[in-house]
C-alpha positions in Angstrom: 14.6 52.7 -11.3 13.1 53.8 -14.6 10.9 56.8 -14.9 7.3 56.5 -16.0 8.3 58.3 -19.2 11.0 55.7 -19.8 8.5 52.9 -19.3 6.1 54.5 -21.8 8.9 54.8 -24.4 10.0 51.2 -23.9 6.5 49.8 -24.3 5.6 52.1 -27.3 8.8 52.1 -29.3 10.1 48.5 -29.1 11.3 48.5 -32.7 13.6 51.5 -32.2 16.0 50.5 -29.5 18.9 52.8 -30.3 16.7 55.7 -31.3 14.6 55.2 -28.2 17.5 56.1 -25.9 18.2 59.3 -27.8 14.5 60.2 -27.9 14.2 59.6 -24.1 17.1 61.9 -23.5 15.6 64.6 -25.7 12.3 64.3 -23.8 13.9 64.5 -20.4 15.9 67.6 -21.5 12.9 69.3 -23.0 10.8 68.6 -19.9 13.6 70.0 -17.7 13.8 73.1 -19.8 10.0 73.7 -19.7 10.1 73.2 -15.9 12.8 75.9 -15.6 11.1 78.4 -18.0 7.5 77.8 -16.9 6.1 76.1 -14.0 6.8 72.5 -12.9 3.2 71.5 -13.6 3.5 72.6 -17.2 5.0 69.2 -18.1 2.8 66.1 -18.2 2.8 62.5 -19.3 0.3 63.6 -22.0 3.2 65.5 -23.6 5.3 62.3 -23.6 2.4 60.3 -25.2 2.0 63.0 -27.9 5.7 62.9 -28.7 5.5 59.1 -29.0 2.5 59.4 -31.3 4.4 61.8 -33.5 7.5 59.6 -33.6 5.4 56.6 -34.6 3.7 58.6 -37.3 6.9 59.8 -38.9 8.6 56.4 -38.6 5.6 54.8 -40.4 5.8 57.6 -43.0 9.5 56.9 -43.6 8.8 53.2 -44.0 6.1 53.8 -46.6 8.0 56.5 -48.4 9.4 54.4 -51.2 5.9 53.1 -52.1 4.5 56.7 -52.0 7.4 57.9 -54.2 6.9 55.3 -56.8 3.1 55.8 -56.8 3.5 59.6 -57.3 6.1 59.0 -60.1 3.6 56.8 -61.9 0.8 59.3 -61.3 3.0 62.2 -62.7 3.8 60.2 -65.8 0.1 59.5 -66.5 -0.7 63.1 -65.9 2.0 64.2 -68.4 0.8 61.7 -71.0 -2.8 63.1 -70.6 -1.6 66.7 -71.0 0.4 65.9 -74.2 -2.7 64.6 -76.0 
């Protein structure tokens, strides 16, 4: 039976099958560590949701990066041309 964290990951990160497995392992290990170091109640599903939100943000950032890079390159050229005048 899957954990609730695993179900959250499956539903939230459908496009990242291989990465989702690694991410789930990382979350489980980090939660186990926090439970050992602090108190068992220190870990919550809110933490899992926050982690998923971060992964989605950075995945979107990586997908849009080529566009951002070409836009900044164009902007920098225009800036240089303006400064040379």
